[in-house]
N, C-alpha and C positions, 0 to 999 in steps of 0.2 A: 519237201523231201524228208523221209524218215531220219531221225537223229541217229548218229553213229553211237554204238554202245561199246565202251572200252572197259575191260576188267584190268585191275591193277593189284597184283600181290605185293603188299607193302612189307618188306623185310627189314627196313631200316630201323635203327635204334630210335631215332627221332621221328616217330610215325606221323604225328600231327603236322610237323613241319614238312615232311616228305609229301604228305597228302596235299598240303597247300601248294607246294612246288609244282606238282603235276597238274593241279587245277589251274595254276597260272599259265603253264606252258601249253596246255591242251585247249584252254579256252572254255567259254560258256556254251558253245554250240554242240558240245559233246556230252553224252551221258556217261558218267564215270561210276563204276562200281568198285569200291575198295575192299580188299580182303586182307586179313592177317592169317598167319599160319595156324591152322587148327591144332596141329600136334605140338607146336612150340609152346602153346599156352594152355595145354590140356589141364594141367594142375596148377596153373599160376593165375593170379588175379591181375586183370588188366584194368587200367584206368578207364573210368566210365566215359571219358571224353573220346577214347578210342573205340570202345564197344558201341557207342552211340552213333559213330560215323563210319565204322567198318564192320565187316562180317567175317566169321571164320570161313576159310576157303571151302567152297562147295563145288566139287567137280561137275555135278549135275547141271550147274548153271552156265558152264563155260560154252556149251553148244549154242547158247542164245546170244553170244557176244560177237561183235564184228572184229575185234582185235584184242590183244592181251599184252600187258607189260609185266615183267618180273623185275623188281628193283634190285639195287645192290643190297649188301648186308655186310656188317663188320666181322666177317668170319673167314676172310681170305687166308689167314694163317693156318686154319684147320684143314686137315685132309677131308675130302668130301664126305666119307662115311662117318666122320666124327660130328658132323652137323646134325643136331637133334631132329631137324625136320627134312632131312635129305630124301627120305623115301617119299614123303609127301610132294616135294619139289619134283622128283623124277616122275611121279604119276601125272602131275600137271604137265610137265614138258612132253611126256609121251602122248598125252591127250591133245595138246596143242599141235604137235607134229602130225597126228592123225587127222585132225580137223583141217589143218593147213590154213587157218586164218592168220592174218598178219600178226607176227610176234615181234616184240621189242624186248630184248634182254639187256639189262643195264649193269655194268661193272661185275659184281659177283654173280648176278643173275646170268650174265653172258658167259662167265666162266663155267657155271654149273651146266648151262645148256650145251655149250661146246663139248664139255666132257661127256654128257649123257648122249647127245645125238651123234657126235663124231669121234668120241674117245680121245679127245685132245687133252693132254696133261697140263696141269697147273704147276707153276714154279714160283717159289717165294723170291721176291726181289731182294737185292743186297740192302736196300733201304727204301722207305716209302716214297713212291712217286706222288708228290704233293705240291700242286701249284697250277698256275695258268701257263700253258705251253702252246707254241705254234704247232699246227698239225698239217702235214703235207698230204695232198690228195694224190693217190696213186692210180686210181681208176675212176672214170665217170660213173655216176649213179644218180638217179632221180632224187635220192635222199640228200644230196649235196647241191641241188639246184640253187642258184643265187648265193652260194657260199664260195668265197674266194679261196685260192690256194694259200696255205700257211695260216689258216684260220685259227683264232684263239679259242681254247676250250680248257675247262678245269679238269684236272686229274687228281684222284685221291685214292690210292690203293697200295697194298703190300705185295701183290702177286701179278703174274703175267702168264699167258698161255704159251705153250711151246710153238715157236715160229716155224720150225722145220716140219712139224706134224701138220700145221695149218697149210703150209705151202704144198705139202704132198697130198692134200685132200682136194681132188679136182672140182668138187661142187661148192667149195668155199672160196671167196674172193676178199682179199684185204684191200679195202678202198682207201684207208687213210691210216697214217702212223704219226706219232708225235715227234717233236724235234729231237727227243732223246731215244727214238727208235722203238717206242712202245706202241702197242696196238691202240687205235682210236675207233675204227669202224670196220667191221667184218660183215659180209652178207653171204647168204646161200644163193647160188645161182639157179637152184631148182625149186626151192621152197620159199615161203613168205617169212623168212627168218632174218632178223637184223640183230647184230651184237654190237653194242656201243660200250666202250670202256671209259669214256668221259662222262662225268656227271653234268651233262649239259642242262639238266633240269634245275641245278642249283641256282638260287637267286644271288644277288650281290654279296650277301654276308654269309653264304653257305660254307665256304672254306674257313672263314674265321670262326664260325660256330663250331666246326669240326675240330679246329685247333684248340679252342677253349675246352671242349669236352675231353680231349686227350690230356691237356694240362691237368685237369681235375680228376683224371681216372688213375686209380692205383695200378691198373693193368698195363698202362702205357708208360714206358720209360724213354726219356730223351725226346719228348715231343718237340717238333720244330715248326715254325710258321710256314705258310704256303709261299712258294717262290713266285716272283713276277706278278704279285697280286696287290700289294699295299702301295699306295701313292707315296712317292718320295717326298712330297710336300707336306701332307698332313698325316701320313701313315694309315689312312683309311682304305678299306677294300675298294678296288675298282672293278666295274662290271664290264670287262673287255668283251665277254662272250655273248652279250645280250642279243645282238643281231643274229649271230650264229644260232643261238637257242631258238629264236623266233622262226627262222627259216627252216631249221632242221625239223622241228616238230610240226610245222605247217606241211612240210614235204611228206613226213611220215603219215600224217592224217590223210593226205591226198592219196597215198597208196592204199590206206584202209578203205577210203571211200570208193576208189576205183574197183577194189576187190569186191566190195559189197554190191556194187552195181552189176558186176559180171556174174554174181552168184544169186541175184534176186530171181 
């Protein structure tokens, strides 16, 4: 069988770690093509480790891919037009919508896509949602096959999408929410579009690394550690969501493979 080809636009601050995360969760049987924003780094020097393993986004290559992922990005507090690469993101989202290949939008990527495709507004949360939370399944979906109700998943974000607008959009379905009522998984009922607000791709130490980055950043004030994450015995991170991670990405790749088989 021909290998599945997945494009990933890597917008995270920790690009090499993010690349490794998606390599881990998607496995060795998938051909991954990593991109970074061409406009974001137009006049900026990127580390050679990044340029050697990723390419600037090239929209002409997208048509040759079987699926596409847009990662999160630490820009939730900015209004969408304030993001330097927002026009580039919108062009990509429009193209993916037109091609209708399976799309997975993660955290800020999900926010940007829901805004572009369905005009859903983003709202800043009173405080950062940061920790490992239980997530209730509201509707059955193949993406949550072999995943139990109240499954654990890591959340790390400063913003949320408008729930009333989501509920009034008939072609969108909220499949899962977190224990504190925040979005976890949203799907289109008519397109191959999945919006996940949990960083399920994070490995065991992902939330801890994010906390350490915030502690050392002059831009972040009052950083706090992730909730429900550190062991009460030795205070080390616990990987509660490992099985959920494996099942979710296996299920998503299955949808990509099924779509590929029907379009060959």
